[in-house]
C-alpha positions as CSV (number, residue, x, y, z in Angstrom):
1,M,-0.3,54.6,73.8
2,T,1.0,51.1,73.3
3,T,4.0,50.9,70.8
4,S,3.9,48.3,68.3
5,R,7.3,48.2,67.5
6,P,9.6,44.8,68.7
7,V,11.7,45.8,70.8
8,T,15.0,43.3,71.8
9,F,15.6,42.1,74.8
10,S,18.8,41.0,76.5
11,V,20.4,39.4,79.5
12,L,22.9,41.1,82.2
13,D,24.2,38.4,84.1
14,L,25.7,40.0,87.7
15,A,27.1,36.6,88.2
16,S,25.6,36.1,91.9
17,I,27.4,34.1,94.2
18,T,24.9,32.7,96.9
19,M,25.2,32.0,100.5
20,G,26.7,28.5,100.9
21,S,27.7,28.7,97.3
22,T,31.0,29.3,95.1
23,P,32.3,31.2,92.4
24,A,32.9,28.1,90.6
25,V,29.2,27.3,90.8
26,S,28.2,30.7,89.9
27,L,30.2,30.8,86.9
28,R,28.8,27.4,85.8
29,N,25.3,29.1,86.4
30,S,25.9,32.0,84.3
31,L,27.0,29.5,81.2
32,D,24.1,27.7,81.7
33,L,21.7,30.5,81.6
34,A,23.7,32.0,78.5
35,Q,22.6,28.6,76.9
36,H,19.0,28.8,77.9
37,A,19.0,32.8,76.9
38,E,20.4,31.8,73.3
39,K,17.6,29.1,73.1
40,W,14.9,31.5,74.1
41,G,15.9,34.2,71.9
42,Y,17.5,36.9,73.7
43,H,20.0,38.8,72.0
44,R,23.1,39.5,73.8
45,F,24.6,38.3,77.4
46,W,26.4,40.7,79.4
47,L,28.3,40.6,82.4
48,A,29.1,43.3,84.8
49,E,33.0,44.2,86.1
50,H,32.6,44.8,90.1
51,H,35.7,44.0,92.5
52,N,35.8,43.6,96.2
53,M,32.2,42.1,96.1
54,P,32.0,38.6,98.0
55,G,28.6,38.4,95.6
56,I,29.9,38.6,92.4
57,A,32.1,36.3,90.5
58,S,32.6,38.3,87.5
59,S,35.5,40.3,88.3
60,A,37.6,39.3,85.5
61,T,34.8,40.0,83.2
62,S,36.9,39.6,80.0
63,V,37.9,35.7,81.0
64,V,34.4,35.2,81.7
65,I,32.8,36.6,78.4
66,G,35.5,34.3,76.7
67,H,33.8,31.5,78.9
68,V,30.3,32.1,78.1
69,A,31.1,32.7,74.4
70,A,33.0,29.2,74.0
71,G,29.9,27.9,75.1
72,T,27.3,29.8,73.0
73,T,26.9,29.9,69.4
74,T,24.9,32.7,68.1
75,I,24.1,35.1,71.0
76,R,26.1,38.1,71.5
77,V,28.2,38.5,74.6
78,G,29.6,41.0,76.2
79,S,30.4,43.8,78.9
80,G,27.9,45.6,80.4
81,G,30.5,46.8,81.6
82,I,34.0,47.2,81.7
83,M,35.3,49.9,84.1
84,L,37.4,51.9,81.5
85,P,39.0,54.0,84.1
86,N,40.5,50.7,86.0
87,H,42.2,49.9,82.8
88,A,44.9,50.9,80.4
89,P,43.3,51.3,77.2
90,L,45.4,49.3,75.2
91,V,44.8,46.2,77.4
92,I,41.5,46.5,76.8
93,A,41.7,46.9,73.0
94,E,43.9,43.7,73.1
95,Q,41.1,41.8,75.2
96,F,38.7,42.7,73.3
97,G,40.3,42.4,70.1
98,T,41.2,38.5,71.1
99,L,37.3,37.6,71.7
100,E,36.4,39.4,68.8
101,S,39.1,37.3,67.0
102,L,38.1,34.0,68.8
103,F,34.4,34.5,68.5
104,P,33.7,37.0,65.2
105,N,30.8,39.4,65.0
106,R,29.6,38.1,68.5
107,I,31.2,40.6,71.2
108,D,30.2,43.9,72.7
109,L,32.2,46.3,74.5
110,G,30.1,48.3,77.2
111,L,32.0,50.9,78.8
112,G,31.4,52.7,82.0
113,R,33.4,55.4,84.2
114,A,32.3,54.3,87.6
115,P,35.0,52.1,89.8
116,G,32.8,48.9,90.0
117,S,34.0,48.5,93.9
118,D,34.5,50.5,97.0
119,Q,37.0,53.2,97.7
120,A,39.8,50.2,98.8
121,A,39.5,48.5,95.7
122,S,39.2,51.5,93.6
123,R,42.8,52.9,95.0
124,V,44.3,49.5,94.3
125,L,43.1,49.4,91.2
126,R,43.8,52.3,89.7
127,R,46.8,53.1,91.5
128,G,47.9,56.6,89.8
129,L,45.0,56.9,87.3
130,E,42.3,59.6,88.6
131,A,40.0,58.1,90.8
132,G,37.0,59.7,89.6
133,G,36.6,59.0,86.0
134,E,37.2,62.7,85.0
135,D,39.7,61.5,82.4
136,F,37.1,58.7,81.0
137,P,36.5,60.7,77.3
138,E,40.8,60.9,77.0
139,L,40.4,57.1,77.9
140,L,37.7,56.2,75.4
141,N,39.2,58.5,72.4
142,E,42.5,56.3,73.4
143,L,40.7,53.0,73.4
144,R,38.6,54.0,70.1
145,S,42.1,54.9,68.1
146,Y,43.5,51.4,68.9
147,F,40.7,49.6,66.8
148,N,41.6,52.1,64.0
149,P,44.4,51.1,61.8
150,S,45.4,54.9,61.3
151,G,44.8,55.7,65.1
152,A,48.1,54.0,66.5
153,A,49.9,57.1,65.4
154,I,48.3,59.4,68.3
155,H,50.4,56.5,70.7
156,N,53.6,56.6,69.8
157,A,52.8,53.8,67.1
158,V,51.7,51.3,69.8
159,R,49.3,49.1,68.1
160,A,46.4,46.8,69.8
161,I,47.1,43.4,68.0
162,P,44.5,41.8,68.0
163,G,42.4,44.3,68.3
164,E,43.7,46.9,65.4
165,G,41.1,47.3,62.4
166,L,38.2,45.1,63.9
167,N,34.7,46.3,64.2
168,I,33.6,45.7,68.1
169,P,30.4,47.9,68.7
170,I,31.5,50.2,71.8
171,W,28.5,51.2,73.9
172,L,28.3,53.7,76.9
173,L,26.9,52.6,80.3
174,G,25.4,55.2,82.8
175,S,23.6,55.9,85.6
176,S,23.6,59.8,85.2
177,G,23.8,62.4,82.1
178,F,27.3,62.3,82.2
179,S,27.7,59.1,79.4
180,A,24.4,60.1,78.0
181,Q,25.9,63.4,76.7
182,L,28.9,61.9,75.7
183,A,27.2,58.7,73.8
184,G,24.9,61.8,72.3
185,R,27.5,63.4,70.9
186,L,30.1,60.7,69.5
187,G,27.0,59.0,68.1
188,L,27.3,55.7,69.9
189,P,24.7,53.5,71.7
190,F,23.4,54.1,75.2
191,A,22.6,52.0,77.9
192,F,21.0,53.1,81.0
193,A,20.8,51.6,84.5
194,S,17.4,51.9,85.6
195,H,17.9,49.4,88.5
196,F,20.9,51.8,90.1
197,A,19.4,55.3,89.4
198,P,15.5,54.9,88.4
199,D,15.2,58.9,89.0
200,Y,17.7,59.9,86.1
201,L,16.4,57.4,83.5
202,L,14.1,59.4,81.7
203,P,16.2,62.6,81.9
204,A,19.1,60.6,80.6
205,L,17.3,59.4,77.9
206,E,16.2,62.8,76.7
207,L,20.1,64.0,77.1
208,Y,21.2,61.5,75.2
209,R,18.7,61.7,72.2
210,S,18.8,65.7,72.5
211,N,22.5,65.6,71.9
212,F,22.8,62.6,69.2
213,R,25.2,63.1,65.9
214,P,24.9,60.6,63.5
215,S,28.4,58.6,63.2
216,E,29.5,55.7,61.3
217,A,28.5,53.4,64.2
218,L,24.8,54.9,63.9
219,D,22.8,56.9,62.2
220,K,20.4,57.7,65.0
221,P,20.0,57.5,68.3
222,Y,19.8,53.4,70.2
223,A,18.9,53.1,73.4
224,M,19.2,50.3,76.3
225,V,17.1,50.4,79.7
226,G,18.8,47.9,82.2
227,V,15.1,46.9,84.1
228,S,15.5,44.1,87.5
229,V,13.0,41.7,86.6
230,T,11.8,38.8,89.3
231,A,9.1,36.6,87.3
232,A,7.1,33.7,88.6
233,D,4.3,31.8,87.9
234,T,2.6,33.7,90.7
235,E,2.8,37.0,92.3
236,Q,3.5,35.7,95.8
237,E,6.3,33.6,94.5
238,A,7.7,36.3,92.6
239,K,7.5,38.6,95.3
240,R,9.2,36.1,97.6
241,L,12.0,35.3,95.1
242,A,12.6,39.3,95.1
243,T,13.7,39.3,98.4
244,S,17.3,38.2,97.9
245,Q,17.9,41.4,96.2
246,Q,16.3,43.4,98.5
247,Q,18.2,42.0,101.3
248,A,21.3,42.6,99.4
249,F,20.8,46.1,98.8
250,L,19.9,46.6,102.4
251,N,23.2,45.3,103.6
252,M,24.9,47.2,101.1
253,I,23.0,50.6,102.2
254,R,24.2,49.2,105.7
255,G,27.9,48.9,104.3
256,R,28.1,45.2,104.4
257,F,28.5,43.6,101.3
258,S,27.6,39.7,101.5
259,Q,26.7,36.8,99.2
260,L,22.9,36.9,97.7
261,P,21.3,35.6,100.7
262,P,18.1,33.0,100.3
263,P,14.6,34.6,100.1
264,V,12.4,35.3,103.0
265,D,8.6,35.4,103.3
266,S,8.6,38.7,104.5
267,M,11.0,41.8,104.9
268,D,9.2,43.4,107.7
269,D,11.4,42.3,110.2
270,L,14.5,43.1,108.3
271,W,14.1,46.7,107.3
272,S,13.1,49.9,109.0
273,P,10.5,52.4,107.8
274,H,13.3,54.3,106.5
275,E,15.5,51.6,104.7
276,E,11.9,50.2,102.7
277,A,11.0,53.9,101.8
278,A,15.1,53.7,100.4
279,L,14.6,50.2,99.0
280,R,11.4,50.9,97.5
281,K,12.7,54.4,95.6
282,Q,15.6,52.3,94.7
283,F,13.3,49.6,92.9
284,G,11.0,51.7,91.5
285,Y,11.6,50.6,88.0
286,A,12.0,46.8,89.2
287,V,9.2,44.4,87.6
288,V,8.0,41.5,90.4
289,G,5.1,39.4,89.2
290,N,3.3,36.9,87.4
291,P,3.1,36.4,83.8
292,E,0.4,38.8,83.3
293,Q,2.0,41.6,85.5
294,V,5.3,41.2,84.1
295,N,3.9,41.6,80.7
296,T,1.7,44.8,81.9
297,R,4.9,46.2,83.5
298,L,7.3,45.7,80.7
299,Q,4.8,46.9,78.0
300,A,4.6,50.3,80.3
301,V,8.5,50.5,80.4
302,I,8.9,50.3,77.0
303,D,6.2,53.2,76.4
304,E,7.5,55.4,79.1
305,T,10.7,54.9,77.7
306,D,10.7,54.5,74.0
307,A,13.7,51.9,74.5
308,D,15.1,50.2,71.7
309,E,16.3,47.3,73.9
310,L,15.5,46.4,77.7
311,I,18.3,44.6,79.1
312,I,17.1,42.0,82.0
313,A,19.0,41.5,85.4
314,S,17.4,39.1,87.8
315,Q,19.5,38.2,91.0
316,I,17.6,34.9,92.2
317,F,19.1,32.5,94.8
318,D,17.7,29.5,93.1
319,H,19.3,28.8,89.7
320,G,16.1,26.9,88.7
321,A,13.4,30.0,89.9
322,R,16.4,32.3,88.1
323,L,15.9,30.3,85.0
324,R,12.0,29.9,85.1
325,S,11.8,33.7,85.4
326,F,13.9,34.5,82.3
327,E,11.9,31.7,80.7
328,I,8.5,33.7,81.3
329,I,10.0,37.1,80.2
330,A,11.1,35.6,76.8
331,D,7.9,34.5,76.8
332,V,6.3,37.9,77.3
333,R,8.7,39.5,74.8
334,E,6.9,36.9,72.2
335,R,3.6,38.4,73.5
336,L,4.5,41.9,73.1
337,I,6.0,41.2,69.3
338,R,2.6,39.7,68.2
339,K,0.6,43.0,69.2
């Protein structure tokens, strides 16, 4: 059955650095994309924390959020996400308290427990902190207490200023059941990265909804689903554009992180049958096609997941083609709303 319920659309930007380009260009393009996304009616624009990756420019995520928020006026801007075990909770409370003070009612704090990096970078980042994210619930509790004016006493009267007393929406992000259950028990909104772990999408959403307890933040579950989308005016062009992301993932599973490669006409000479099967499984929820195909597939994702919101990731080599992809997706959203 096709749902008639309107679904919010947002943007997840990985601030991709394309081959032959620089982080400076990538960050300018991120702001340009955010400005277009605001014009096209997207609700929020999130950036992700990654480290030691030559193809991603958003490692200093809070700084980039400030850059994007300063260059836009209405779109919500936030993290998708901050990898909390990499940081002292007080520092994140201060950073996002500062962002919220500068850009009131526009900042989201999405949190994950993965390192957002390889093992070498994780060791450097976390030093004496636990490496596996097992302490994530305790870190989350500490972080939330800094926003609560009566919570500072829990931590020897250390206060987050700016931060204390501010209402900054906290989201839990995940690609497994751990954060889904925790978000449900705490009554927080939950975002699942189906572009990372498609097999766990539906089980994680079920865990979240079945464990949900109403809270001050939410009276009912609110689920966001991350979807990789490559849209173009023709199916052939969309498939060609999607090969950049496919090549990047192929390099990753081969242990070689790279800048985002230019598209190719065919992947047949680049992957083995085993690698092709792995990529097709990984991109099981990826949407690639012309406007009609994108409309059909996104409607199917909404129907299957009952998502309240879709957050769209789109790793496309050419910035103009990426803008066109998000413009097509915005048009599709308007068509879905009118149904």
